[in-house]
MIDOKE-427142 format. One line per field, with one value per residue (C-alpha): x, y, z. Coordinates in Angstrom, 2 decimals. Layout:
N
east	(X, ...)
north	(Y, ...)
up	(Z, ...)
***
This chain:
164
east	(-100.02, -101.68, -101.10, -97.39, -97.02, -98.38, -96.12, -93.30, -94.67, -94.95, -91.26, -90.19, -91.93, -90.54, -87.20, -87.70, -88.38, -85.47, -83.17, -84.87, -84.64, -81.13, -80.09, -82.31, -81.44, -78.92, -78.45, -75.40, -74.13, -74.37, -71.72, -73.50, -72.23, -71.13, -72.32, -68.34, -68.48, -67.34, -66.34, -67.58, -70.19, -69.44, -71.10, -67.03, -65.00, -67.51, -66.94, -65.86, -64.27, -67.35, -65.58, -62.72, -59.87, -62.06, -61.08, -60.45, -62.25, -59.55, -60.85, -59.13, -61.54, -60.89, -63.02, -62.49, -64.80, -67.09, -66.74, -65.21, -61.59, -60.66, -62.82, -61.16, -58.17, -57.37, -58.00, -57.61, -60.37, -59.81, -62.60, -62.29, -60.33, -61.16, -58.41, -56.48, -56.21, -60.01, -61.44, -64.18, -62.96, -65.42, -68.35, -67.69, -67.03, -70.55, -72.43, -70.61, -71.72, -75.00, -75.77, -74.27, -76.31, -79.34, -77.85, -77.99, -74.34, -73.01, -70.96, -73.49, -73.93, -77.13, -78.98, -78.73, -82.60, -83.34, -85.33, -83.71, -84.75, -82.48, -80.99, -77.56, -75.95, -72.80, -68.95, -68.18, -66.84, -65.47, -63.83, -63.71, -61.18, -60.01, -62.15, -65.40, -66.98, -64.27, -65.14, -63.43, -64.42, -64.12, -66.63, -67.07, -69.85, -70.80, -73.97, -75.37, -78.70, -81.44, -80.52, -76.73, -77.50, -78.90, -76.32, -73.68, -76.05, -76.37, -72.69, -72.21, -69.76, -67.53, -68.06, -68.14, -71.52, -71.06, -71.96, -73.80)
north	(-80.19, -76.93, -77.29, -78.42, -74.85, -72.96, -74.46, -73.25, -69.89, -69.61, -71.04, -68.44, -65.54, -66.51, -66.90, -63.55, -61.99, -63.90, -62.46, -58.95, -59.32, -60.57, -57.31, -55.00, -52.16, -52.20, -49.48, -47.69, -48.08, -51.53, -53.91, -56.70, -59.50, -62.50, -60.76, -60.42, -56.64, -56.21, -53.32, -49.64, -48.41, -45.20, -43.53, -42.06, -43.51, -44.13, -43.49, -40.44, -40.17, -38.15, -36.17, -34.80, -37.53, -40.27, -43.79, -44.92, -48.15, -50.48, -53.87, -57.06, -58.95, -62.41, -64.15, -67.48, -69.44, -66.15, -67.43, -64.65, -65.08, -61.46, -60.94, -63.82, -62.88, -60.60, -56.71, -54.08, -51.33, -48.08, -45.68, -42.40, -41.46, -44.11, -46.14, -49.74, -52.32, -53.34, -53.11, -51.11, -49.24, -46.04, -48.05, -50.29, -47.39, -45.64, -49.11, -49.45, -45.59, -46.36, -49.58, -47.51, -44.48, -47.13, -48.12, -51.79, -53.83, -55.77, -57.95, -59.50, -63.22, -64.85, -66.14, -69.74, -70.05, -68.38, -70.62, -70.02, -71.62, -74.25, -72.49, -73.12, -70.07, -71.63, -72.16, -68.64, -67.94, -64.78, -63.40, -59.99, -58.73, -55.23, -52.38, -50.57, -47.88, -48.22, -51.94, -55.10, -57.13, -60.86, -62.19, -65.01, -65.22, -68.19, -68.62, -71.94, -70.89, -68.18, -66.06, -66.19, -65.05, -62.10, -61.60, -61.48, -59.27, -56.69, -55.76, -56.01, -54.35, -55.14, -58.18, -59.27, -60.19, -64.16, -66.18, -69.68)
up	(-57.97, -56.83, -53.49, -54.34, -56.19, -53.17, -50.99, -53.04, -53.43, -49.65, -48.67, -51.75, -49.57, -46.25, -47.82, -48.96, -45.85, -43.94, -46.41, -45.62, -41.83, -42.08, -44.49, -42.84, -41.02, -38.38, -35.84, -36.35, -32.67, -32.49, -32.39, -34.52, -32.23, -34.29, -37.41, -38.68, -37.99, -34.47, -32.68, -32.30, -34.82, -36.34, -39.92, -39.90, -42.69, -45.17, -48.74, -49.18, -45.67, -43.95, -40.87, -40.20, -39.31, -39.74, -40.54, -43.75, -44.89, -45.68, -46.84, -48.78, -50.83, -52.40, -54.87, -56.38, -58.44, -60.09, -63.68, -64.70, -64.44, -64.67, -61.35, -59.41, -56.90, -54.44, -54.71, -52.00, -51.38, -49.63, -49.63, -48.19, -50.66, -52.94, -54.13, -54.12, -56.56, -57.02, -60.38, -59.54, -56.43, -56.91, -57.65, -54.78, -52.24, -53.70, -52.68, -49.33, -48.50, -49.78, -47.57, -44.68, -45.46, -45.05, -41.73, -43.51, -42.70, -45.66, -43.69, -41.16, -42.09, -42.87, -39.54, -39.10, -38.79, -42.04, -44.16, -47.72, -51.30, -52.14, -55.40, -56.23, -57.30, -58.62, -56.68, -56.31, -53.07, -51.33, -48.42, -47.20, -44.30, -43.06, -41.49, -42.47, -40.36, -37.98, -37.20, -38.00, -40.90, -41.37, -43.51, -45.85, -48.97, -51.00, -53.25, -52.06, -51.37, -52.20, -48.91, -49.65, -53.31, -52.13, -49.88, -52.49, -54.82, -51.91, -52.11, -55.70, -56.99, -53.93, -55.42, -58.80, -60.54, -60.50, -63.07, -61.93)
***
């Protein structure tokens, strides 16, 4: 039994490292090939619209099966200035600005070869499309394993806190 616990703990550590690697720093001028976010990476258009004439962030967020009927649905989110029908637009724009400041791309998918814990986080799914930081976004989210759950939580409150 102790060997089994050691292997489980090791698997959790490896999965955590994979998640951190997948959601880690991203160069501001990197196009993120295959990441769900393409195009020129700029630091303009983040959160409060930093920079003169900076492009707005415009995202459409569709959530299903979150466990909260009020959170499910399709919302528009604009940042720079903050607006749209998103129920927590200001907090969502603040989170995206913080991730941009950390040079993290919240829309990059989990690496295909990532080792993830087999934890089911429930049936919630989300789709985010639009423009962020001057780049096209077309990202899908779910909660099918530890890596995907962590990825979802990274972008909360852009996505709602889901109940498994």
